[in-house]
N, C-alpha and C positions, 0 to 999 in steps of 0.2 A: 757520571749527571746526568741526575735527578729526573723525576719525569712529572714535574710543571709542567703543571697546563694552566691559560690563557696567556704564555710567556713570552718576550721575545727572545728568540738566540739572535745572533748578531755575528756577520759576518765583514767582519771590521779591519782595514788597512789603511796607513796612507794615499793617496793614489799613485799614479804607477808600480803600484808593490805584489799586484796580480789577483786582487779582491775581483777581477773577470777570470779566472782563470780557472780556479779555486768553484765560486761558484756555477762556471760551466762543466765543473768532474760530478759535481753535488749532481745540478739536474739531471746529469748525459748515467746517472748511477738512478737517480730516481725515476728515465726514461727508456731500461734496459736496455742501459751504453749508448745510446740518442741524440743530438744532438744540433743545435742547428742557433749562431750566434745570435739570430732577433726572440731567438723563443727562451732565453739563457734566465734561471731568476730571476727576474727585473723588479723589480718590487725594493724597495729601496726607502732611506725615511725623509725623504725628499718630496712628498707626493702631493701637486700644491690644495688635490680635493681634498684631504685630510686636515688642514689650515685654514684653509677656505673658510670665513663664514664665525672660526673664535672670539679675532677682535672685529669690530662698525669697522673696518678699516680695508683697501684692493691689500692684496703682498705688493704690488708696485711699490706702495710705499711705504712699504716697511722698515726698521730699522735690523738693527742687529737682536737690537736687545727683544723685541717687539717678537721676534721668534721666539728665540732665546727662553722665552716666560711661556708659549703656549706650548713649546717639543715635545714637554710631560701627554700634552689634552688632544694633543691628534694623536701619538703614539697608542691612544688610547681607544683612537678614534678605530685605530688599523685594524689593532685587538677583536672589537667588538665586531669590529666586521667581516675578519678571519672566520672566525667562532672557534675559535680554538688555536692554539700557540701558530708562528710565529718566526716566519727569518729572513733579516732586510739586512743588506747593505748600506754601512754607513762608508763614512771618509770623515766622520765627526773630528773631532780634540773630547778626547773619556775626562773629562771638568764640570768645571764649573758655568757657565755666562749667567750674569745678572745675579746671579743667586743660585741659578737653579739648573740639574743637575740635567747635562746633555745625552748623558747613553741610564736614564731610569732603573736606580736599583731597585725600584718596586715590582718592576711586569720585567727583568731582564729572568731570565729563564740561563743560558747563558753567553760565549762565545769567543766564534776559532779568529787571532789576528793576528795579520798574513805582515811581518817585516823586512824587507826587501837592503843590500845596504845602500844608505845615503848616498857617493856616488857610483851608482846608478842607472838609481827609480832622478838623480838631478840631470842625467844626458832625456831620460825614457821625457823629465821635462823639459828638454826646451825642443824635440819631438812633438806633444803632446800641446801647446802652450805655445806656441811658432812662434819662444822665443828666437833673435838674433846671432844671440853667445849661450857661448854656458855658461858666462858668470849671471848673466841678466835671467838664467837658468838657478843658478847657485842662492844668486840672492831669493830668490823665491820661497826652497827649499831650506833657507836658513828661520825664515821672514817669524817670530815670532806671535804676527799679529794677521801673516797670511791668510785668508780670507775668502774664496773665491763666491761668485756670481752666481745661478743656474742665467742662461740665455732670456733678454728682457723683461727685465725685473724682473726674476723670480726670486725661487728658496738663496736660502743664505750656506757657507761649503765652508766654517770657521774648524782647518784642522791643520792650524797653523805651524808651529816649523817643525822639521822630520823627529826632533828627538824630543823636542815636547811630546811629540804624538804617541811615541815609542812609549818614555816615562808614562804616557793619560794609563796606557793599556795595560802595562805590565806589569803596574801598581802590584801592593797588595787587595783582591774584590771580593765580593762577599757577592760571588755565584764564579762558575772553575770557568776558565778559561784554555781554549788549544793556544797554544803558537806559535808557527811554526814558519820560517823559510824558506824563502824563493827563492834561493841554491839549492836549500834540499828539494823541494817539488820537482826544479828544470833534472837533479842527479838523480835522484832515489823515487818517483811517481811514483808508484806500486806502494810501496811502505806507506807512504806521504800521505796517497791516500784511504787508503784504510786505514787506520788515525785516528782521524777525520772518518770515517764513517762510523766506525766504534764509536765514536766521543760519539757522533749524535745519535748515540744509542740506536741505527740503522740494524736492518740487516746484514748479517756480512753473506759474502758472495762474493769466493776471489778469484771469479770468469769473467766478474761482470767489475768489476772492478779494471780487471786488465781492458775489459770491452769500447768500458770508461776513458779510460785512461788515453787509448788508442784513438779514442774521436773527439778527443781535444789534445789534438798534435796545435803546437801554434801553425802546424804549416799546415794544416785544415783551418783554422777555424782566418789564419790570413786570406787563404783562396778565398771562403768561404764570402770573406769584406768584398774582398776586391770582386764577387760578383756580381751579391747584394749591395753591397753597405750594412755598414754597423750600429743599429742607434743611437749607441752612450758616448759614437768620437767626436770628436773637442774641434779641433784645431786639424790637424794634420790625418793619414792614415790612423787609426784606431792598434793595428798591431803592427809596428812597427820593427825590432828584427829581439824581444824579449832573449834578450840572452843574457849569463854573468858578467859581470871583470873586464864591458865595456870598458870602465873610466879607468881600463891597467897605461889603455891605450890612445883611446880617443881621450883624455881628461887633462886643462893640462896641472902642471903640477901642482902652480900656486893653487890654486882650485880644489884642488887632494887636499892638500896641508888646511886651509880654512876651511872644509865638511870636514876631517880626525880632528878639531881643535877645538868648533863649533858643539858639536857632535862624537869624546872622546867616551863622556860613563857611557852616552845607549848604546854608541857600538861595540864597546865592550861585552856590554853585558850579552846583545845580543852573539856574538860572537866576528863579529867583523873587526875587531885589535883582537 
């Protein structure tokens, strides 16, 4: 990866795919192998402070088009405030909206993109969004116009459907993208975190990688959430189960088939079929 200055490195994913875990691992590695869940790298592309007053209309009255048009200016504000390279979380689809790139190429240094089996994402959606049924969760997963909004009429998150999101980030882009699967991070965290650290051009320390992984086990983060709460929680508990292939026993066969039919190309691309 190049050493471009004053640019953004994105930690990107469709929601419920492992973004928080990756950010926790990077945070721990940068902090001598220690991390508290509410001190995880929190900086994301939806901080209203940087959007406010770009247009003379309160955020509560914005349309998705209003936000899309000014996002690059908001990102420039964040870069200027940081005074150098910046790492940002995003769940945005990597597309143009209202004719404007939502991941601006000219100020992007690189991206880490985390992908997870959509059949398990659907189950995680059910808990996260507190949907009544798996079917409603699958509806959200496959909704090509799916946009969430922060509470109290805050900023929008144009995530769209799982397959559109994955295709948007795993196409040819004018900057390097390190794509990883949640399942590979589960099964081989040492190798994956080592690759992340090297991709980010951070000084590599094998012992610190191991220490960081130990600090960020699912059980430890879940215990912290139970004790102190977690600021990123939306509905039910944030750290729910974190397992792979739950879909085999917990997702109805007809819903499995529906996801595969809609996402077949992208699931093959990412090794899930």
